C-alpha positions, 0 to 999 in steps of 0.5 A: 545535539546529535540526531538519534534517528536514522532511516535505512532505505533498501534499493527497492524504494530508494527514491521514495526514501529520499523523498522521506528524508527531504520531508524529515529535514523540512519538518525538523528544519535542518539539513541532516541526512537521515539516510544511513548508507548501506551496500546490498551485496549479491553473489553470483550464486544468488546469496547475499549480505547487507553491509551498513556503512555508518554507525547506528549505535543508540539510534532509533532506526527505521528500515524502509522496504517495498517488497512489491518491487519486481524491477530489482534484478541481479546477475545469478549464474549467467542470467538476470534474476528479478527479485520477488517479495521473499527476497525483499523480506529476506533483505529486511532480516539481513539489515536487522542482522547487520545492526547486530543489536546496536540500535536503540530501537528498530522499526520496520516500515513496510508499506505493503505488508509482506504476504498480507494476502496469505493471512488466514488458513483455509484447509492445510495451507501456510500462514506466511504473514503471521510467521513473517511478523513473528520472525520480525518480533524475534529479531528484535523489531519493536514497531511495524508500520504498514498501510492498508493491511489486507486484513489488520487482524493478522496483528493478532499473531504478534499481540505484544508488538506495536503494529501501526496500520495507516490508511492513505484515504485522505491523501487520495481524496485530497488529490481526487478533490483537487483534480475532479469535479463531481456531484458530491450529493450524488456520489456513491462508494462501491466495494468490489467484494465483501472483503473491501466493504469496511474500506468502502464504508470508511471512504463513505464516512469521510465523504458523508455519502452512501455505499454499495457492494458487489458480491462475487459468486464463485464456482467452488468446484474449480480452481483457476490461478489458485482461486475459485473463478467468479461466476457473477457479481451480485449487487447490494446497495442503492440505485446508481443511475446517473451517479458518480461512482468511486470503486475502492480496493486495497490492491489491484493485481491484474484488475480482472475483478475490478473491470467486471465491476466496471462493466456492471456499473456501466450496465447500471447507467452510472455517470462517471467511474473512478477507481481507488487502489492503495497498491497497484501491481498490474501483473497484467491488465494494463491494456485492458484498462487502456481499452475500457478508458478509451471506450469511456467506461472509466474516468481515472484510476487513482493509486499511491506510490507506496509500492513500485509502479512501472514508468510506462504505466505512470504515463497513461492518461487515465492513471493518477499516482498519489504521493504518500512520502510526506505522510510517511515522513510525518508518521516516522517523525511523530513516532520518533518524538513519541507524539500522538498519531491521532492528528494524522488519522482524523482528517474527515473535517479537512476533507468535508471542508474542501468539498463544502459539506458538513 
């Protein structure tokens, strides 16, 4: 029987896509190459086009793109231009245009949801994420797969479109349990701000432990780098003296707020400190994390490979990259076969069994 599934992997996540392809072959016990080849053509003035080089007629097509990959570059006039999220998202739309309505179904796999931090309006400002989702809907996309969306409520912008938001919590915890020896009876999950509290509670529920939260008190009279600067981190939660701490967040950019929280945790006599982040950009701040690690203020930093991470960061002693390619392949395969996603979502019992808790 001819395979009716194909994946289109953009250059910004090609290695990740190849891993997904290999996992799909193992899951389905075949040697079919699911990757549909394409050319990403870039002209010298910065314009571009996508050319699909294999038939996609009547296939369920999964477009995979890492819009956070800043390492992709091209020659524009006489200088090298690095691609940003806007250009990556434009390439997704180019792929859909090149498909030309010939696919049976189009699913966009965007691990980091485009413009996810610009998800709500405060005053007269743009709603980039909502507009992007509506664009994909109008172009004929039937399903969007993403991970740990900054605010899942943004799916309200596309109420008739399938929006699948997955959390890599159990994947990160699997790696953590394998690597680290902590006292799970004295473990505390910490949210660095109010926005991440639901995520912290989810981790706490998975591990049957308590959770606490820091509140960022900001100077509302100033704006620095597009936001109000933090004046102080106020803590709400149980005592953390001699406890093992996991600080969780969806994304880390420069990491300044996380490091402020780390200092607070050390001042409050926490025993060990681990940082979990689904997406890690390190727009800057790597040297700062290196410094606090050498001072013994953090133990490890866990993050996923769902978005681009520079090689020099991967080599750091305190940095742990968690592979989510098999999980992504499971999701794609299950959706393609119209199976239930519930077994992929509820892994609490597996985690508790690994740490011998019930």
